[in-house]
N, C-alpha and C positions, 0 to 999 in steps of 0.2 A: 702273402707277404708282399708280392709284387704289386697287387692292386692297391693294398694299403700304402705302399711306398709311393706310388704315383699320386695318390691322394694328398699325402703330406707334402710332396714336392710342389704340386699346383698350388696348395695352400700357402706354402711359403712364398711362391712367386707372386700370388695375388696380394699377399700382405705386403711384399717389398714395394710393389707399384702403389699400393694404396698409401703406404707411408710417404712416398715421394709426392704423390699428387694429392689425394683427397684430404690427408691430415694437414698437409702443409696449407691447403686452402682453408680449412676449417680453422685452424689454429692461428693463422697470421692476423687474423683480426682481433684475437684475445689479448688483453692487456698483460704485459709481462713486466715484473719488477725485479726479477732475480735471473741468473743464468738458467740454462736447462738443468733437469734434475740429475743429481749425482746417483750412481749406483748404490744399491743397498750395502750398508756397512757390514763389516765382518762381524759375527756373532761375539758378543762380549761374555766371558764367563768368569766366575770366581777364579782367581789365579791358581788356588789349589786343586779345584776341580778341573781345570784346563790341564794342570800338570799330571793329574791323575789320568785323564783321558789320552794325554799324549803317551804315557807309560803303557797304556792298554795297547795303542797301535804300534808302539815301538818296543814291545817287550822282546826278550832274548830270543824266543823261538821264532818270532816274526823277522827279526833282524837277520838270524841264521839262514831264513829261508830266502828272503828277498833283498837284504842288504839295508843298512841304515838310512841312506839316501832316499831309496823307494818307500820305506816305511814312513819316513817323515813327510815325504811328499804326499803320500795318501792321507796321512793324518791332517795336513794343512788343507788338502782339497776338500776333506770331509768337513771341517770346520767352515770352509768358505761357503760350501753348498748348504750348510744349515740355515742361512738368512734368506736363501732364494726358495721360492715355491717349486714344487715338483713340475716336471715339464708337461704333465698331463693332468687333467681332472678325470677321475675315475668314479663311475656310477655302477652300483649293483642294481640290477633290475628285479622286480618281483615277478617271477615266472609261474606263480601259482595258477594265476588266471589269463595271463597274456604271454605272448612270445616276445623274445627280445627284439625281433625284426619290427613288430608293431609298435613297441615302445620307441625304438630308435626313430622310426618315421614320424611319430607325432611329436617327439621331443626336437627333431630337426626342424620342423615347421614352427615350433614355438620359438626357437633360437633365431630363425630367419626373421620373425616379427620383431623380436627383442633388438636385433642388431640394425634394424632400418635406420634408427637415428644415431648409430654409433660411428666413430671414425674407423674402427677396425672392421674387417669383413666377417661374415659369420663363419665360425669354425665348423668343420666336419665333425660329425658323431659317427665314430668308428666302432665296429664290433672287435672285442679283443679276440685274437685268433686261437687262444687256448682256453681261457675262461669262458664258459657258454652263457654266463648270465652277467658279463661285464660289458659296459661301453666306455670308450675313452674319447676325451676331447682334448685336443693340443692347446697348450698355453703360449701366448706369445709375450716377448718381452725380453728385457726392459725397453720401454718406449722413451728413449733419451730425448726425443723431439718435443715432448710435452713442456709447455712453458708455465711458469707460475703466475697465479692470479693475486691481485692485491688483497682480496678477502681470504681469510684462512680459517681452517677448522682444526682443532686438536683432538686426538683420540689417544687411548691407551694402548699397550703392547698387544693385548688380545685381540682387540678390535682392528689394530693395524695388520695383524696376522690373517685375520678373517678377510679384510679388504684384499690382500694379496692372493687369496684364494677364491675371489670373485663376489664377495658380499657387498651389499649396500650398508650404509651407517644407520642403524636404528637410532632414535632420538636419545635414548639413555646412554648410548655409547659416545656422545658428543662431551668432550671434557671442557673445551673453550672455543670461542668463536670471536673474530674480531668485531668490532663496533659496526653495526649498521647491516648485518647480514640479514637479508630478507629471502622469503621463499622465492625461487626463480633465479637467484644470484648464482653466477659461476664462482666456485670456490676451489681452493687448493687445500689438500688434506695432508697433515702431517702427524707422525707418531712421536709422542713423548717417551723417549727411550729410557729416562731416568726415573719416571714416575713422580715428577716434581711439579707438574702443571695442575694448578688447583681448579676444581670445577668452577665453571663460570668465568674463567679468565678472559679479559676484553680486549687485550693488546697483543700485538704479535708476539708469540712466545719466542723468548730470546734464548732459552735453554737448548741443550742438545735435542734435535728432532731430525726425523727422516721423512722425506717426501714420499707418498705412496700413490698420488695421482690426483686428478681433477674430477670435480663433480658439480651437481646442481642442488643447491639447498632446497629442501621441500618443506621446511619450517622456518619461521622467523627466529631470530636469535632470541628475542624476548619471550617467545612461547616456550622455547626449550628451558630457559633458565628461570622462569617465573614460577614454576611449580616444583614439587619434590621429584627427585629422579625416579623413584618407584612408581610415580603417577604417569610417567611418559609413556608413549606408545607410538608405533608407526615409523616410517622411514624419515630420518632427519636429513641425509644427504644421499642422493642417488649418484653412485659412481658411473660417470659417462666416459672417462678416459683414465683408467687405472695404469699404474706403472707396469703392472703385468696383467694382461687380458685374459681372465677366466670368465665363463658365462655364469651370471648370478642365477642360482637355482634354488634358492630358498623358497619353499612352498610350491615349487614347480613339480607337478605331477607327483605329489608326496605320497600317493597310495601305490605307485608303480616304480619308483626309483629311490635309491638311498645313497647319499654321498658317502663314500667309503674308500679309503686309501686302498691301492691295489693289494699290498701285502695282507691287509686285514680281511679282505675278501678271500684271498688265497688260504687263509688259515682255515676258513670253513670247508673248503674243499679238501684240504689235508686231512681234516677230522673225518670227513666222508660220512656223515650220520645217514642212516637208511630209514625209510618209512616203518613205522611200528616199534621203533627202538626207544629205550630211555636215555636221555642225555642229560649231562648235568653242565651248566655253565656257572662256574664258581664266581666269576666276577663279571656279572652281566652288563651293568649299566654303561652307556645309555641304551643298549639294545641292538646295535648294529649287527654284532655277530650272533646274537641270539636269534634275531629275525631271519638272518641268513640260514642258520641251522634248520629253522622251522621250514623255510622255503625248500631247502635241499630234502627235507624229509616229506615233501608234499603235504605238509600240515597234518601228518599222520604219525602218531606216536605221542610221546611225552617230553617236554624239556623243562626241567626245574632250573630257573633262573634266580640266582642269588646275588645280593648286594647289601651291604650294612646299612645304607641310608634309604629310608622310606621314600624320600624326595626323588632319589635316583632310580629306585624300583618303579616309581610312578611313570618315569620316562620310558622304561622297559615296556611297561603295560600300554602306554599311549602309543608306542611304535608298533606293537603288536596288533593293536586295535586298528591302526591306520592301514595296515597291510592285510587286515582280514585274516590273522593267524590265531587259531584258538588252540593250538596244541601247547602253548607256553603258560607255565605256572610260576609266576614271580613271587618272591618272598623277600622281606628285609631280614637278612639273616647273615651272621658272620661265617663266611666259608670255612674258616679255620676249625669251626665246630660242626662241620657238615656230616661227619661220621660218628655213629654211636652204636656200640655193641647192643645196647638195650632197645634201640629202635626197631620198630616193626613196619614192615611195608607189604601192602596188598600184593597178592600173587597176580591180580589183574594188572597187566602191563599199562593200562591207561589209567589206573587209579594210584597215583604216586603219593600225594599228600605232602604236608609241610615237612620241613627238615627237623631235626637230623635224620639221617638215613642209615640203615644197617649196612653192613659190609656186602660187597659184590652185588649192588643194586643196579648199577648203570653199565650199558653197553659201551658208553663213550663219555669221556669227560674233557672239557676244555678249561684250562687255567690261562686266561689272558691276564696275566698278573699286573697289579698295580706296580708301576716301575717309575724310574727317574724321567723317562719321556724325552731323553737327549736326542732321539732320533727324529723328533717332530719338526716339520718345515711348513711354513717359514717360521724361524724364530729370531726375533729382533733383539731379544734381551733374556737373559736367564739370571735369576739372583740365588740359585741353589748353592747351599754350602756343601763342602765335602763331607761334614757330618751327617747332613741329610742324605746325600748321595749314598753314603756307605750304610745306611739304615735299611735299604730296600732289599738287599739279598737275604737278611735275617727274617723280615717280614715275609717275603716269598716263600722261604722254606717252612714257615709255619702253615702255609695254606697246602703245600703239596702232600704232606702225609695223609691228610683227609681225602684228597683227590685219589691217592693209590688204594686206599681202604675201601672206598665205595665203589671202585671200578671192578668189574667182573673179570674172572680169568679169560684171557683171550680179547679182553676189551682193549680200546685205544685211548691213550692220553695224549693230549697235544698241549705243549706249553708255549706261550708266545709273550713277546714284550715289543714295545716300540722304542727301545733304547739301544745304546751303543756299547756299553761297558761289558767287560769280559766277565765280571762277577755276576751280572745279572743274567747272562746269556750262557755261553759255554761252560762257565763255572757252575751254573745250576744243572746242566746236563751231567756234568762229572759228579756232583754231589748226588743227584738222584740215582745214578747208576752204582755209586758206592754205598748208598744207604739202603736202597730197595734192589736186592738181587733178583726180585720177581720181574723187574722192568728190563726190556730190551729195546735199545735204540734202533729204529727201522728207517729205511728209505722213504722218501716222500714223493707223492704224486698229487698234482703237478709239481715240477721242479723248475721254478722261474728265478730263484735267487741265486746267491753265490755260496761257496762253502764257508764253515765257520772259521774263526780267528784263531790261530795257534796261540798258545800260552797256558794251556792246561794239560792234564794227562791224557786227553782224548787223542786217539790215533788219527792218521791221516784219513782213514777209511770212515771213521765216525765223523769227522769233520765234513766230509762229503755228504753225510746223511741229513745234517742240519741245513736250514736256509738262513743265510744272513743278507739282508738287503743294506747296502752301503749308500749313502747320499752321493758319493762319487762315482757310483756306478757299479763297482765291484768286479769279481772275476765272473763274467758271464760268457755263454756261448755267442759266437759271432752272429748267429741268426735271431737273437732274442730281439723281441719287440721293444721299440724305445720306451714305451710306458713301463716295461720291467726294469729298465736300467735306471730311470730318473724317478725315484720314490723317496719316501721318508725312510728313515733308518728303522730296521725291523728285524725280528729273529723268531724262527719257528723250530721246534724240536717235536718229534713224534715218537711214542713209546708203545709197546704192547706189553700187556701184563701176562707173564707166563705162569704155568701151574707151579705150586711150590715144590 
């Protein structure tokens, strides 16, 4: 930790000097038509959704524990943090054929070349001190010194979020561009926060928009909008000075690294699959967690990866192939129907076959459930209604009975979400324990998050067994790595199936 702290301190000192000198020199010659960029706006939610979420964070048990003022402060800080990207880019490395140190060194050299023409200094690639297959790269920003160019490019919310996590803009993601934009032009990039900018818009967009940085056009405006969107390919705008600087890692060392939020990678370690086991990933697409489980198993054993959509299953297969993983069997199948008393499974542990599966088939089951996703960062807009939000818990409960049924006695079930609501997290743990007496909530290793949120019948001891990652940092140990504190919102619970 001492060495990592020195590395981060030096990086901040280098970056501060660069901002005062190099950036000022490079940017002073660029045309400016508006004041410096404003910070990212607070996430706007449907009023009913926001009220529901506030009641989650300020429920009676929370208020009794920490007081109304502190509960409201944490809620406000949570919403404020959702529009800002996490403080670190986290990468999971494929350790089946290479070591983390080898991958780290190669990636650092690639980034040094990438940052030669950037205003920002090259960030350090650091090993995570607890997770042996994770690398972390610090994010810098917001860079308020950036000035706006006369030529503008508009993108939608999802593209804007990707830019804030380090992505360039692919041509199909360009909604509009001012007249005369040519390849090589300096452009400022804005996000249409209300979804009202029509494709091909040619004037400076006057509706609500958020500045996310500057870049260089790599295609002419006419070339982008003269063909159908589905026929476009390639980078439309290369982001050279984003509002938040994260390294662009699309297609970089794609067989060796996988961009994955830290709590997502932690989920695989909590499940802790072993070589030779049978593992079920009930909601597998696009395959980040599935390929991680296969890596932890040293590509030995069998993983059944399910998803309802064949298109999404194809992504799991592609990711497995890219990482050279052969123990994954992916199927387009509804996880709610994964268990069947009539199903027959081979006694050979390596011959699993297609779903459904008989009871007691798997050593471990992962349910990374479809959820409301309210923990995702950055989020510049969210149009989810309260009705849609409240539909998730019932759907999740339709997945869990099959997960319990196909799990062997003594086996491990891990449930996870990337959301913040009580009903989808601690509420589901409460429901599982009440519905399935065979399940026992157990402590987790590694433990990098904070305790669960009060508001259900779970005891304090049980709340300490789950891991909740809060965008505002949460209750963590003082020696926690900064990358563990500044993450997306996430939840993990671990169960063991006892003998009846």
